[in-house]
Each structure stands twice: as structure tokens, then as C-alpha cells.
C-alpha positions as a Markdown table, in Angstrom:
| # | Residue | x | y | z |
|---|---|---|---|---|
| 1 | Met | 39.9 | -42.7 | 53.6 |
| 2 | Cys | 39.1 | -43.4 | 57.2 |
| 3 | Tyr | 36.1 | -41.9 | 59.1 |
| 4 | Ser | 35.7 | -41.9 | 62.8 |
| 5 | Gly | 33.0 | -41.0 | 65.3 |
| 6 | Thr | 30.1 | -38.7 | 64.1 |
| 7 | Glu | 31.7 | -38.3 | 60.7 |
| 8 | Gly | 31.9 | -42.0 | 60.2 |
| 9 | Asp | 28.3 | -42.5 | 61.3 |
| 10 | Leu | 27.1 | -39.8 | 58.9 |
| 11 | Phe | 29.0 | -41.5 | 56.0 |
| 12 | Val | 27.5 | -44.9 | 56.9 |
| 13 | Met | 24.0 | -43.4 | 57.1 |
| 14 | Lys | 24.4 | -41.7 | 53.6 |
| 15 | Leu | 25.5 | -45.0 | 52.1 |
| 16 | Thr | 22.5 | -46.8 | 53.6 |
| 17 | Tyr | 20.1 | -44.2 | 52.2 |
| 18 | Ile | 21.6 | -44.5 | 48.8 |
| 19 | Ala | 21.4 | -48.3 | 48.9 |
| 20 | Val | 17.8 | -48.2 | 50.0 |
| 21 | Ala | 16.9 | -45.7 | 47.2 |
| 22 | Leu | 18.7 | -47.9 | 44.7 |
| 23 | Ala | 16.9 | -51.0 | 45.9 |
| 24 | Leu | 13.5 | -49.3 | 45.7 |
| 25 | Thr | 14.2 | -48.0 | 42.2 |
| 26 | Val | 15.2 | -51.4 | 40.9 |
| 27 | Ser | 12.3 | -53.3 | 42.6 |
| 28 | Ser | 9.7 | -50.8 | 41.2 |
| 29 | Ala | 11.2 | -51.1 | 37.7 |
| 30 | Phe | 10.7 | -54.9 | 37.8 |
| 31 | Gly | 7.2 | -54.5 | 39.3 |
| 32 | Gln | 6.0 | -52.5 | 36.3 |
| 33 | Ala | 5.8 | -55.5 | 33.9 |
| 34 | Thr | 2.0 | -55.3 | 33.9 |
| 35 | Pro | 0.2 | -52.2 | 32.9 |
| 36 | Pro | -1.3 | -50.0 | 35.6 |
| 37 | Gln | -5.0 | -50.3 | 36.1 |
| 38 | Thr | -7.5 | -47.7 | 37.4 |
| 39 | Ala | -9.8 | -48.1 | 40.3 |
| 40 | Lys | -12.7 | -48.6 | 37.9 |
| 41 | Asp | -11.1 | -51.6 | 36.2 |
| 42 | Asp | -9.7 | -53.1 | 39.4 |
| 43 | Ser | -13.0 | -52.7 | 41.3 |
| 44 | Leu | -15.0 | -54.9 | 38.9 |
| 45 | Pro | -15.2 | -58.5 | 39.9 |
| 46 | Met | -14.3 | -61.0 | 37.2 |
| 47 | Glu | -17.9 | -62.2 | 36.7 |
| 48 | Arg | -19.0 | -58.6 | 36.0 |
| 49 | Lys | -16.2 | -58.1 | 33.5 |
| 50 | Val | -17.2 | -61.4 | 31.7 |
| 51 | Ala | -20.8 | -60.2 | 31.6 |
| 52 | Ile | -19.7 | -56.8 | 30.1 |
| 53 | Leu | -17.5 | -58.6 | 27.5 |
| 54 | Glu | -20.4 | -60.8 | 26.5 |
| 55 | Ile | -22.6 | -57.8 | 25.9 |
| 56 | Leu | -20.0 | -56.0 | 23.9 |
| 57 | Lys | -19.2 | -59.1 | 21.8 |
| 58 | Lys | -22.9 | -59.2 | 20.9 |
| 59 | Glu | -22.8 | -55.6 | 19.7 |
| 60 | Gly | -20.5 | -56.8 | 16.9 |
| 61 | Met | -18.1 | -53.8 | 16.6 |
| 62 | Ala | -15.3 | -54.6 | 14.2 |
| 63 | Pro | -11.8 | -54.6 | 15.8 |
| 64 | Ile | -9.4 | -51.9 | 14.6 |
| 65 | Arg | -5.6 | -51.4 | 14.5 |
| 66 | Pro | -5.2 | -47.7 | 14.6 |
| 67 | Asp | -1.6 | -46.4 | 14.0 |
| 68 | Gly | -0.2 | -44.5 | 16.9 |
| 69 | Leu | -2.9 | -45.5 | 19.5 |
| 70 | Lys | -1.3 | -46.5 | 22.7 |
| 71 | Val | -3.6 | -49.0 | 24.5 |
| 72 | Ala | -2.9 | -48.3 | 28.1 |
| 73 | Ile | -4.9 | -47.0 | 31.1 |
| 74 | Gly | -4.7 | -43.2 | 31.2 |
| 75 | Glu | -3.9 | -42.8 | 27.5 |
| 76 | Asn | -6.2 | -40.6 | 25.3 |
| 77 | Val | -8.0 | -42.0 | 22.3 |
| 78 | Pro | -7.6 | -39.6 | 19.4 |
| 79 | Gln | -10.8 | -37.9 | 18.1 |
| 80 | Gln | -10.4 | -39.5 | 14.6 |
| 81 | Val | -10.8 | -43.0 | 16.2 |
| 82 | Asn | -14.5 | -44.0 | 16.2 |
| 83 | Val | -15.9 | -45.1 | 19.6 |
| 84 | Arg | -19.4 | -46.4 | 20.5 |
| 85 | Pro | -21.4 | -45.5 | 23.6 |
| 86 | Leu | -21.5 | -48.4 | 26.1 |
| 87 | Pro | -24.8 | -50.2 | 25.8 |
| 88 | Ala | -27.3 | -49.5 | 28.6 |
| 89 | Ser | -27.3 | -53.2 | 29.5 |
| 90 | Ala | -23.7 | -53.0 | 30.5 |
| 91 | Met | -24.5 | -50.3 | 33.1 |
| 92 | Gln | -26.1 | -52.9 | 35.4 |
| 93 | Tyr | -22.7 | -54.5 | 35.8 |
| 94 | Ala | -20.7 | -51.3 | 36.0 |
| 95 | Pro | -22.7 | -48.2 | 36.9 |
| 96 | Ser | -19.4 | -46.3 | 37.2 |
| 97 | Phe | -19.1 | -46.6 | 33.4 |
| 98 | Gln | -22.2 | -44.4 | 32.8 |
| 99 | Gly | -21.6 | -42.1 | 29.9 |
| 100 | His | -18.5 | -44.0 | 28.7 |
| 101 | Ser | -17.8 | -45.4 | 25.3 |
| 102 | Tyr | -15.9 | -48.4 | 23.9 |
| 103 | Leu | -13.9 | -49.6 | 21.0 |
| 104 | Val | -12.3 | -52.9 | 20.1 |
| 105 | Val | -8.5 | -52.9 | 19.4 |
| 106 | Glu | -7.3 | -56.3 | 18.0 |
| 107 | Glu | -8.7 | -58.7 | 20.7 |
| 108 | Ser | -9.2 | -56.2 | 23.5 |
| 109 | Phe | -12.2 | -54.2 | 24.5 |
| 110 | Ile | -11.2 | -50.6 | 25.5 |
| 111 | Ile | -13.5 | -48.6 | 27.8 |
| 112 | Val | -13.1 | -44.8 | 27.3 |
| 113 | Glu | -14.4 | -41.9 | 29.3 |
| 114 | Gly | -17.0 | -39.9 | 27.4 |
| 115 | Val | -15.6 | -36.4 | 27.3 |
| 116 | Ser | -11.9 | -36.8 | 27.9 |
| 117 | Arg | -11.6 | -39.9 | 25.7 |
| 118 | Lys | -9.2 | -41.3 | 28.4 |
| 119 | Ile | -8.8 | -45.1 | 28.5 |
| 120 | Val | -10.1 | -46.3 | 31.9 |
| 121 | Ala | -10.2 | -50.1 | 31.3 |
| 122 | Val | -8.7 | -52.7 | 29.0 |
| 123 | Met | -10.5 | -56.0 | 28.9 |
| 124 | Pro | -8.9 | -58.9 | 26.9 |
């Protein structure tokens, strides 16, 4: 099939758009190897995260391995899973976590919004 003039230009332009869309799709799929983070988690400097982790470790909450709980930012923690309120001492390092709770899943500390029970941070 041979295209000429305006018809040929239109064909080339459509192929270009398809190629760009395909390239963006493939590159975004490879870019998702790490779990997405929320602004709350990303905005905390490492030294503040470490300080919060030390506080939570002292609390001594036993780790759990709940069936069916997906540990990822934005996922909801089921009502039957016990969470504890974040200690007041942690608020000095992360005031945005006021009213939040936490739980320990295997070796990660999970920060959960109070009412919605949505996971907002995962700290190893």
C-alpha cells in the first residue's frame, strides 16, 4: 500500500502516536517495580523515619501475618485486624500522622489512617 501527500503524512503521524503510546506504556510498567508511596511517607526525612521506628519498636507490638492483608500504600486494613494508636512521642517527628494507628506485619511497621484504616506509610 502506498500513501502520498496528506494521506501519507496522516498515516506516518498515526504510526508515531501509536509508537509513543506503546513506549510510554512499556516504560511505566517497568517503572512500577517499587510500591507507590504517599506524600506523607515521602515527605519524611530518613532521620525522622528512623526516630519513629525506634519509638514503635520500644512499644513492643508483636508482628502479625494476617491472611488476605495486602500491605501497600492505599490499601485498607480490615476491621478484624488490631491496630494501636501511634504514640504521642511519634507526633513530634510526624505531626501529619496525628490520629493515626499502626501495626507490625512481619518486619514492617504499617501506619494507618485512623477512621478509613487506609495504609499511608510502610516502614521496614
